[in-house]
C-alpha positions as CSV (number, residue, x, y, z in Angstrom):
1,M,0.0,0.0,0.0
2,T,1.3,3.5,-0.9
3,K,1.9,5.9,2.0
4,Q,-0.3,9.0,1.8
5,H,1.0,12.3,3.1
6,K,-1.0,14.5,5.5
7,N,-0.4,17.6,3.5
8,S,-1.5,16.1,0.1
9,E,-4.2,16.9,-2.4
10,K,-5.3,15.5,-5.7
11,E,-5.2,18.0,-8.6
12,S,-7.5,17.5,-11.5
13,E,-6.5,15.7,-14.7
14,L,-6.6,19.1,-16.5
15,E,-4.3,20.7,-13.9
16,I,-1.8,17.8,-14.1
17,N,-1.8,17.8,-17.9
18,S,-1.3,21.5,-18.0
19,F,1.5,21.3,-15.4
20,L,3.3,18.5,-17.4
21,L,3.0,20.4,-20.7
22,S,4.6,23.4,-19.0
23,V,7.4,21.3,-17.6
24,K,8.0,19.7,-21.0
25,Y,8.0,23.0,-22.8
26,C,10.4,24.5,-20.2
27,I,12.8,21.6,-20.6
28,E,12.7,21.3,-24.4
29,S,13.1,25.0,-24.8
30,G,16.4,24.9,-22.9
31,N,15.2,27.8,-20.7
32,C,15.0,25.7,-17.5
33,K,17.7,24.9,-14.9
34,I,17.3,21.4,-13.5
35,S,18.7,20.6,-10.0
36,V,18.7,17.2,-8.5
37,Q,19.1,16.7,-4.7
38,R,21.7,14.0,-4.6
39,E,21.6,13.5,-0.8
40,R,18.9,14.4,1.6
41,L,19.1,14.7,5.3
42,N,16.6,11.9,6.0
43,E,18.7,9.5,3.9
44,K,21.2,9.0,6.7
45,T,18.7,6.7,8.5
46,K,17.3,5.0,5.3
47,D,18.3,1.8,3.7
48,I,20.6,2.9,0.9
49,K,18.4,1.2,-1.7
50,F,15.8,4.0,-1.1
51,T,18.1,7.0,-1.7
52,N,18.4,9.3,-4.7
53,K,22.1,8.7,-5.1
54,Y,21.7,4.9,-5.2
55,T,18.7,4.9,-7.6
56,L,20.2,7.4,-10.0
57,G,23.5,5.5,-10.0
58,E,21.8,2.2,-10.7
59,L,19.4,3.5,-13.4
60,F,21.6,6.0,-15.1
61,P,25.2,5.1,-14.3
62,D,26.8,7.0,-17.2
63,K,24.6,10.1,-17.1
64,N,24.7,13.4,-15.2
65,P,21.7,13.4,-12.9
66,A,20.2,16.6,-14.3
67,D,20.5,15.3,-17.9
68,A,18.8,12.0,-16.9
69,M,16.0,14.0,-15.2
70,K,15.4,16.1,-18.3
71,L,14.8,12.9,-20.3
72,E,12.7,11.3,-17.6
73,L,10.5,14.2,-16.6
74,I,9.3,14.9,-20.2
75,K,8.1,11.3,-20.4
76,L,5.7,11.6,-17.4
77,T,2.0,11.6,-18.0
78,K,-1.1,12.0,-15.9
79,K,-1.1,8.2,-15.5
80,N,2.1,8.6,-13.4
81,Y,0.6,11.2,-11.1
82,I,0.2,10.3,-7.4
83,E,-0.4,13.5,-5.4
84,T,0.5,17.2,-4.9
85,L,2.0,18.4,-1.6
86,E,2.4,21.7,0.1
87,D,6.0,22.1,1.0
88,I,5.8,22.5,4.8
89,D,9.5,23.4,5.0
90,F,9.3,26.1,2.3
91,P,5.7,27.3,2.1
92,Q,6.6,30.2,-0.1
93,R,7.9,27.9,-2.8
94,S,5.7,26.1,-5.4
95,K,3.9,22.9,-4.6
96,L,5.7,19.5,-4.9
97,R,4.2,17.1,-7.4
98,V,4.6,13.4,-6.8
99,F,4.7,10.8,-9.6
100,G,5.6,7.2,-9.8
101,K,7.1,5.1,-12.6
102,K,8.1,1.5,-13.1
103,Y,11.7,0.8,-14.2
104,N,13.2,-2.4,-12.9
105,A,11.2,-1.6,-9.8
106,D,8.8,1.2,-8.6
107,V,10.4,4.6,-8.5
108,Y,9.0,7.5,-6.5
109,I,9.6,10.9,-8.2
110,K,8.9,14.2,-6.3
111,F,9.8,17.6,-7.8
112,R,8.8,21.2,-7.9
113,A,8.7,23.4,-11.0
114,E,9.1,27.1,-10.6
115,L,8.3,28.2,-14.1
116,I,7.7,31.8,-13.1
117,S,10.1,32.2,-10.2
118,K,10.6,35.0,-7.7
119,Q,13.9,33.4,-6.9
120,D,16.8,33.2,-9.5
121,N,15.9,36.7,-10.9
122,G,12.8,35.3,-12.5
123,G,14.6,32.2,-13.9
124,K,12.8,29.0,-14.5
125,C,13.9,26.0,-12.5
126,I,12.9,22.4,-11.7
127,F,14.1,21.0,-8.5
128,V,14.0,17.2,-8.1
129,L,13.7,16.4,-4.4
130,S,13.2,12.6,-4.7
131,F,14.0,10.1,-7.4
132,H,14.4,6.8,-5.6
133,Y,13.1,3.3,-5.4
134,A,9.7,3.3,-3.6
135,Q,9.7,2.1,0.0
136,Y,6.1,1.2,-0.3
137,P,5.0,-0.7,-3.4
138,F,2.6,1.0,-5.8
139,D,-0.9,-0.6,-5.7
140,G,-4.2,-0.1,-7.5
141,D,-5.0,3.0,-5.5
142,T,-1.7,4.8,-6.1
143,F,-2.4,6.5,-9.4
144,P,-5.8,8.3,-9.6
145,Y,-5.6,8.8,-13.4
146,A,-4.2,5.4,-14.5
């Protein structure tokens, strides 16, 4: 069973399609900086198999993480959508969108896209917080638009 977050919401199919189109346009236009959090504070207590660094290294051993994410994020569809989260640590930043995808195992993908940003002098950026093997397997209730 997939773990649900307290601060989560489900956006409509239209909202998710629009969000993904904006992300794809931003990436394909080359006007978007992509950052990937390689190590997170909570990873110190996690099994290494569920860390960003491990998953990125296993799935994309010869790629720069930002380049790998460019290719992977543009492939996401509404069928991969799980939930949307308010960022309780940074409430002034954009919401976090959570997706899931099957590679050799279930992978949890959480990122924010600030396509009209107050930070970075108005620059557009995508910040990938999580890209790791899922601790909780995906089930029939994981994806609302599958």
